[in-house]
C-alpha positions in Angstrom: 75.1 0.4 -31.1 73.8 3.3 -29.1 70.9 5.1 -29.8 71.4 8.9 -30.4 69.8 10.8 -27.1 69.3 13.8 -29.4 66.7 12.5 -31.3 63.2 13.9 -30.2 60.8 11.8 -28.1 57.3 11.3 -29.4 55.1 14.1 -28.1 51.5 13.2 -26.6 49.0 14.9 -24.2 50.1 16.4 -20.9 48.5 15.0 -18.0 49.9 18.1 -16.1 48.7 20.4 -18.3 45.0 20.1 -17.3 43.6 19.1 -20.8 41.3 15.8 -21.2 43.2 12.6 -21.0 41.9 9.3 -22.5 38.7 9.1 -23.6 37.6 12.3 -22.7 40.0 13.7 -25.0 38.5 15.8 -27.2 35.4 16.6 -25.0 35.8 20.4 -24.6 32.6 20.6 -22.1 29.7 18.6 -20.2 27.0 17.3 -22.2 24.0 19.7 -20.9 20.8 17.5 -20.1 18.0 17.0 -22.1 16.2 19.6 -20.0 18.1 22.6 -21.0 15.6 25.0 -19.2 16.5 23.6 -15.7 19.0 26.9 -15.5 15.7 28.9 -16.1 13.9 26.8 -13.1 16.6 28.0 -10.8 19.0 25.4 -10.7 22.6 27.0 -11.0 24.6 23.5 -10.7 23.3 22.5 -14.2 25.4 24.5 -17.3 23.3 26.5 -20.0 23.2 24.5 -23.1 25.3 25.6 -26.2 23.9 28.7 -27.8 21.4 29.2 -24.7 21.8 32.9 -23.5 22.8 32.8 -19.6 20.0 34.2 -17.5 20.3 37.4 -15.6 21.2 37.6 -12.2 18.1 39.5 -11.0 16.2 36.2 -12.3 18.5 33.8 -10.2 18.1 35.7 -7.1 14.4 35.8 -7.7 14.4 31.9 -7.5 16.8 31.9 -4.6 14.3 34.4 -2.3 11.1 32.4 -3.3 12.7 28.9 -2.2 13.7 30.8 0.9 10.0 32.2 1.1 8.7 28.8 1.1 11.3 27.3 3.3 10.6 29.9 5.8 6.6 29.6 5.8 7.1 25.9 6.4 9.2 26.7 9.3 6.3 29.2 10.6 3.9 26.6 10.3 5.8 24.0 12.1 6.5 26.2 14.9 2.9 27.3 15.2 1.6 23.6 15.0 4.1 23.1 18.1 3.0 25.7 20.2 -0.5 24.9 19.9 0.5 21.2 20.9 2.3 22.6 24.0 -0.3 24.8 24.9 -2.8 21.7 24.6 -0.6 19.6 27.0 -0.3 22.4 29.4 -3.8 23.0 29.5 -4.5 19.2 29.9 -1.6 19.2 32.7 -3.7 21.9 34.6 -6.8 20.1 34.2 -5.3 17.1 36.1 -4.2 19.0 38.7 -7.3 20.9 39.6 -9.0 17.3 39.3 -6.6 16.0 41.9 -6.9 19.1 43.9 -10.4 18.8 44.0 -10.6 15.0 44.6 -8.3 15.9 47.7 -9.9 18.4 49.0 -13.5 16.2 48.8 -11.4 13.6 50.8 -10.1 15.8 53.5 -13.0 18.2 54.1 -14.8 15.9 56.6 -11.2 15.2 58.6 -10.2 19.1 58.4 -13.5 20.0 60.0 -13.3 17.6 62.6 -9.6 18.5 63.0 -10.7 22.0 63.5 -13.4 21.5 66.2 -11.0 19.5 67.9 -8.2 22.2 68.2 -10.9 24.8 68.9 -12.2 22.7 71.9 -8.8 21.9 73.4 -7.4 25.4 73.3 -10.6 26.7 75.3 -10.5 23.9 77.5 -6.8 24.5 78.2 -7.6 28.4 78.7 -10.3 27.4 81.0 -7.9 25.1 83.0 -5.3 27.9 83.0 -7.9 30.0 83.9 -8.7 28.0 87.3 -5.6 27.5 88.1 -4.4 23.9 87.1 -1.6 24.4 84.7 -0.5 20.9 84.7 -3.9 19.9 82.9 -3.6 23.1 80.8 -0.5 22.1 79.3 -1.2 18.8 78.3 -4.6 20.1 76.7 -2.3 22.8 74.9 0.2 19.8 73.9 -2.7 17.9 72.4 -3.7 21.0 70.6 -0.2 21.3 69.1 -0.5 17.8 67.5 -3.9 18.5 66.5 -2.4 21.7 64.7 0.3 19.6 63.1 -2.1 17.1 61.6 -4.3 20.2 59.8 -0.8 21.5 58.3 0.0 18.0 57.1 -3.2 18.4 55.3 -2.6 21.7 54.0 -4.2 23.8 56.1 -2.5 26.8 58.3 -3.8 28.7 61.6 -3.8 32.3 61.3 -3.2 34.1 64.5 -3.1 37.8 64.2 -1.6 39.8 66.8 -2.6 42.8 69.1 -2.0 46.3 67.2 -2.3 44.6 63.4 -4.2 46.3 61.0 -8.0 44.8 60.7 -8.4 42.8 57.5 -12.2 42.4 56.8 -11.6 39.8 54.4 -9.4 37.3 56.4 -10.7 38.5 60.0 -14.0 38.9 61.7 -15.1 41.6 64.0 -16.5 39.7 66.8 -16.9 42.9 69.1 -15.5 46.5 69.4 -13.5 47.7 72.2 -13.5 51.6 72.3 -10.5 53.8 72.8 -9.2 57.4 73.2 -6.0 56.7 71.0 -6.6 57.6 67.4 -3.6 55.3 66.4 -5.3 51.8 67.8 -8.4 52.7 65.7 -9.2 49.6 63.6 -6.7 47.5 65.2 -7.1 44.2 66.5 -7.2 44.2 70.3 -7.7 40.2 70.9 -7.7 37.4 69.0 -10.7 35.2 70.2 -10.6 32.4 67.7 -8.0 31.5 65.2 -8.5 31.7 61.2 -7.8 28.8 58.9 -5.6 29.0 55.4 -5.8 26.7 52.6 -1.9 26.7 52.0 -1.8 25.8 48.3 -4.5 28.3 47.0 -4.6 31.0 49.5 -8.6 30.7 50.2 -9.7 31.5 53.7 -11.8 28.5 54.9 -12.4 30.2 58.2 -11.6 34.0 59.4 -9.9 34.9 62.4 -12.6 36.1 65.0 -11.2 39.4 66.7 -12.0 41.9 68.9 -11.2 45.5 67.0 -10.3 48.9 68.8 -12.6 51.7 67.8 -11.9 55.0 68.7 -14.7 57.3 70.2 -15.8 60.4 68.9 -14.0 63.5 70.1 -15.8 65.2 72.9 -18.5 62.1 73.5 -16.9 60.2 76.5 -20.2 60.1 77.8 -21.9 59.3 74.5 -22.4 55.3 75.3 -24.6 56.3 78.3 -26.1 59.7 76.6 -27.1 57.5 73.2 -28.7 54.9 75.9 -30.5 57.5 78.1 -34.3 57.9 77.8 -33.8 62.1 78.1 -32.4 62.4 74.7 -34.8 59.8 73.2 -37.3 61.0 70.6 -40.6 61.8 72.2 -43.1 59.0 71.7 -46.0 59.7 69.1 -49.3 60.9 70.8 -51.9 58.6 70.7 -54.3 58.3 68.2 -57.9 59.8 68.8 -60.3 57.2 69.5 -63.8 56.9 68.3 -66.7 58.0 70.1 -68.5 55.1 71.7 -72.2 54.6 70.8 -75.3 56.0 73.1 -76.5 53.0 75.1 -80.3 52.3 74.8 -80.7 54.1 78.5 -79.3 57.0 77.0 -81.1 56.7 73.6 -84.6 56.7 75.5 -85.7 53.2 73.8 
């Protein structure tokens, strides 16, 4: 016997209708937590309790702003402490470098002093031999002086040689003598270098200024000023001698 296909089928909850299914049938909303004031404390994920008024949007914005302000203050404090640590690390690093530089300078100072003296002696002897006509010995001593200069460079010191015609620098150069000149353009310029200077490469400190001869321009119309100033004719007249006190009379003159 076949069943009648026109008989209506039993109806039930439709799973696709979006309504509650199974044990959740009849539960219209989620049960609010016991702490119904959590919404007012700024937690928007917790729904309001039944019968409770929804807080205004201004209260929610105030809570969000307060939380953002607290986060910003925490980040600001973190960055401040990080900057302080970086400053301490940088200061300790600089102190360490200065300490190492001071120790290095104290160890190398006697060696550098002896090398400078050796260079001066070799250079002077090389020039003396060159003036005497012994070019072979002069070149040999000059090569030794070049080796000493390389040793000074490895120690962190450079030799300074001002060129003739350069402007005289009082801090890095020392005027050993003056050369008179009639050319105003050559006034206060280097005429000759008599001794090289020594400069510390790392700090830029002048260890020894270069000794130079410097041009000085004569005053206009004073070509013979040197002889005139030295002549006794233009010197100031000597002061007259002080009057001497009269001598006391002798016994013969006094009649005693």
